[in-house]
C-alpha positions in Angstrom: -10.8 16.6 3.8 -7.0 16.0 4.2 -6.0 12.5 3.2 -4.6 11.4 6.7 -7.1 13.4 8.8 -7.5 11.9 12.3 -4.8 9.3 11.8 -1.7 8.5 13.8 1.4 7.9 11.6 4.6 6.4 13.0 7.6 6.8 10.8 10.9 5.2 11.8 14.2 6.9 11.0 12.4 10.2 10.3 15.1 12.5 11.6 16.2 13.3 8.1 16.2 12.3 4.4 13.2 10.4 3.0 11.8 10.0 6.6 11.6 13.7 7.4 10.0 14.4 4.0 7.3 11.8 4.8 6.8 13.1 8.3 6.3 16.7 7.1 4.0 15.7 4.1 1.9 13.4 6.3 1.5 16.2 8.9 0.3 18.6 6.2 -2.3 15.9 5.2 -3.7 15.9 8.7 -1.9 13.0 10.5 -0.5 13.2 14.0 3.1 12.2 13.1 5.3 10.2 15.5 9.0 11.0 14.4 11.1 8.1 15.4 15.0 8.2 15.4 17.9 7.4 17.5 19.0 11.0 17.5 16.9 13.1 19.8 18.0 16.4 18.2 17.1 15.3 14.7 13.7 14.0 15.8 12.9 17.2 17.7 14.0 19.4 14.8 11.5 17.7 12.5 8.8 18.0 15.1 9.5 21.7 15.6 9.1 22.2 11.8 5.9 20.4 11.8 4.5 22.3 14.7 5.7 25.6 13.2 3.3 24.9 10.3 0.5 24.1 12.6 0.8 20.3 12.4 0.9 17.8 15.3 4.1 15.7 16.1 5.6 13.6 18.6 9.4 12.7 18.9 9.9 9.0 19.9 13.6 8.3 20.4 14.1 4.5 20.2 16.3 1.9 18.7 14.0 -0.1 16.6 16.2 -3.1 16.7 15.5 -3.4 20.3 12.1 -5.1 21.2 12.1 -3.4 24.6 12.6 0.1 22.9 9.9 -0.7 20.3 7.4 -1.7 23.0 8.1 1.4 25.1 7.7 3.5 22.0 4.4 2.1 21.1 3.1 2.3 24.7 4.0 6.0 24.8 2.4 6.7 21.4 -0.9 4.9 22.3 -0.9 6.8 25.6 -0.3 10.1 24.1 -1.9 9.9 20.6 -4.0 6.9 20.4 -3.7 3.8 18.2 -1.3 3.8 15.3 -3.1 3.8 12.0 -0.1 4.1 9.6 3.3 2.6 10.1 6.3 3.6 7.7 9.2 1.2 8.1 12.0 3.5 6.9 15.0 3.5 9.2 18.3 2.1 7.8 21.8 1.2 8.6 24.4 0.5 6.0 27.8 1.8 7.3 30.8 -0.3 6.3 28.7 -2.8 4.2 30.5 -4.3 1.2 31.0 -7.5 -0.8 30.2 -10.9 0.9 33.8 -11.9 1.1 35.0 -8.6 2.5 32.0 -8.1 4.8 32.6 -7.8 8.6 30.3 -10.1 10.6 29.4 -7.3 13.1 28.5 -4.9 10.2 26.2 -7.6 8.7 24.6 -8.3 12.0 23.9 -4.5 12.7 22.6 -4.0 9.3 20.2 -6.8 9.5 19.1 -5.8 12.9 18.2 -2.4 11.9 17.0 -2.9 8.4 15.1 -6.2 8.7 14.5 -7.0 12.4 13.5 -3.4 13.1 10.7 -3.4 10.7 9.7 -6.9 11.9 9.5 -5.6 15.5 7.6 -2.4 14.5 5.1 -4.3 12.3 4.5 -6.9 14.9 3.6 -4.2 17.4 1.8 -1.9 15.0 -0.6 -4.8 13.8 -1.9 -5.1 17.5 -2.5 -1.3 17.6 -4.2 -1.2 14.1 -6.7 -3.9 15.2 -7.8 -1.7 17.9 -8.7 1.0 15.5 -10.3 -1.2 12.7 -7.3 -1.5 10.4 -4.5 0.5 9.0 -1.7 0.8 6.3 1.9 -0.3 6.6 4.4 1.2 4.1 7.8 -0.4 4.0 10.8 1.3 2.3 12.9 -1.3 0.6 15.3 -0.5 -2.2 16.1 -1.3 -5.8 19.0 -3.2 -4.2 16.4 -5.9 -3.5 15.7 -6.2 -7.3 19.1 -5.6 -8.8 22.7 -6.5 -7.9 24.2 -3.1 -7.2 26.3 -3.8 -4.1 26.1 -3.8 -0.2 25.6 -7.5 0.9 23.7 -6.9 4.2 21.6 -4.1 2.9 20.6 -6.0 -0.1 19.8 -9.0 2.0 17.7 -7.1 4.3 15.8 -5.2 1.7 15.0 -8.4 -0.2 13.8 -10.0 3.0 11.5 -6.9 3.6 9.7 -7.6 0.3 8.9 -11.2 1.2 8.0 -10.5 4.8 5.7 -7.5 4.1 3.9 -9.4 1.3 3.2 -12.2 3.7 1.8 -9.5 6.2 -0.6 -8.4 3.4 -1.8 -12.0 2.9 -2.1 -12.8 6.6 -3.8 -9.5 7.9 -5.9 -8.3 5.0 -8.8 -9.7 6.9 -8.1 -7.2 9.7 -8.3 -4.4 7.2 -4.5 -3.9 7.4 -2.7 -3.2 4.1 1.0 -3.7 3.7 2.9 -2.4 0.6 6.6 -1.9 -0.1 8.4 0.9 -2.0 11.8 0.4 -3.7 13.4 3.7 -4.4 16.5 4.1 -6.5 19.2 6.6 -5.5 17.6 9.5 -3.6 19.1 13.0 -3.1 19.4 13.0 0.6 22.0 14.8 2.6 24.0 11.7 3.5 23.8 10.5 -0.1 25.1 13.7 -1.6 27.8 14.1 1.0 29.1 10.8 -0.1 28.9 11.5 -3.9 30.6 14.9 -3.4 33.8 12.9 -2.8 33.5 11.0 -6.1 32.3 13.4 -8.8 33.3 11.1 -11.7 31.4 8.3 -10.0 28.4 10.5 -9.6 28.4 11.3 -13.3 28.5 7.6 -14.0 25.6 7.0 -11.5 23.4 9.7 -13.2 24.1 8.0 -16.6 22.4 4.8 -15.2 19.1 6.6 -14.9 17.1 7.1 -18.1 15.7 10.4 -16.6 19.2 11.7 -16.2 18.8 12.4 -12.5 18.4 10.8 -9.1 15.2 11.1 -7.1 14.1 13.6 -4.4 12.9 12.6 -1.0 9.5 14.4 -1.6 8.9 12.1 -4.6 9.2 9.0 -2.3 7.0 10.7 0.3 4.3 11.3 -2.2 4.2 7.7 -3.1 4.1 6.7 0.5 1.2 9.1 1.2 -0.8 7.5 -1.5 -0.2 4.0 -0.1 -1.0 5.3 3.4 -4.3 7.0 2.3 -7.7 5.8 1.4 -6.9 6.4 -2.2 -5.0 3.0 -2.1 -7.7 1.2 -0.2 -7.6 -1.8 -2.7 -3.9 -1.8 -2.9 -2.0 -4.3 -0.7 0.8 -6.8 -1.2 2.5 -4.7 -3.8 6.1 -3.8 -4.6 6.2 -0.2 -6.0 9.3 0.9 -7.8 10.3 4.6 -7.9 13.7 4.7 -9.7 13.6 7.0 -12.6 13.7 4.1 -15.0 16.8 2.4 -13.5 15.4 -1.1 -13.6 14.1 -0.6 -17.1 17.5 -0.2 -18.5 19.3 2.2 -20.8 18.4 3.1 -24.4 20.4 0.9 -26.7 22.6 3.0 -29.0 24.8 1.5 -31.7 
C-alpha cells in the first residue's frame, strides 16, 4: 500500500522548488495533492505533471497571508476532495530582506505575513479539517536560519517563530491525533536559489565549503523527509525539529 493512500495533502507554495518536489512525491505515494501557489500557471503546471503520471491534483490559487483566501481555499478543497489529512506549510517570501538596521519595514511586514502568519492561518484551518477525519499530520518547513545566524532578519525571525508555534501545536492537539513537526533545511538547489548564486560564483564556492558534505541539498531530499513525517511511519513523531543540512550546523573539520 502506498504511504499516503486515501489522504488529502495540501502544500502551500507548491508551484516550484521544494514545494513541487513534495507535491509530486506525495502524489506518487497515493495522496490527492492540493497545489497551492499565488501563481496560477505554476500551480497548474505541477498539477499537469502529477496527472500525467496518473496522480490526483487540484490547483488552489490563494494568498496564504489572507484569512479570507485561506478560508475560501479550504472550503473548496473540502468540497472537492474531502477533509485535509496532511498540511505542509512551505510557502515563503524573502525578497529584499537584509540586516535589521537596513531592513525596510514593508519588507519585514510582508515576509512575516507570508512566512509566519500564513502558516498560522493554514494550520488553524487545517486543524478543524483534520478533526473531522480523525487526525492528521502538519509538516512545516522552517530553515537553518532559525538555528544559526546567517542573515535575513525577517525571514530568520519568521522561521524561528514557526518552530515555537508548531511545537505548541504538537503539545496542544496531540489528543486529537494531530501531529506537528518542523523541518529545517540548509541551502537547497532550487531554480531561484541557483539563479541567485550564478551571479556570484566565488560566493557559491565559499557556500559549498561551509557544508561538510561539500554540496547543497536537493528538493527531493527534503521531500523524502516530509513524506516520512506525513506518513504513518512517523506515527509516534511529533513536536520535533528535524534538520536536513548536509552537516552545516555540525561545523567544519578542524585543520591545523
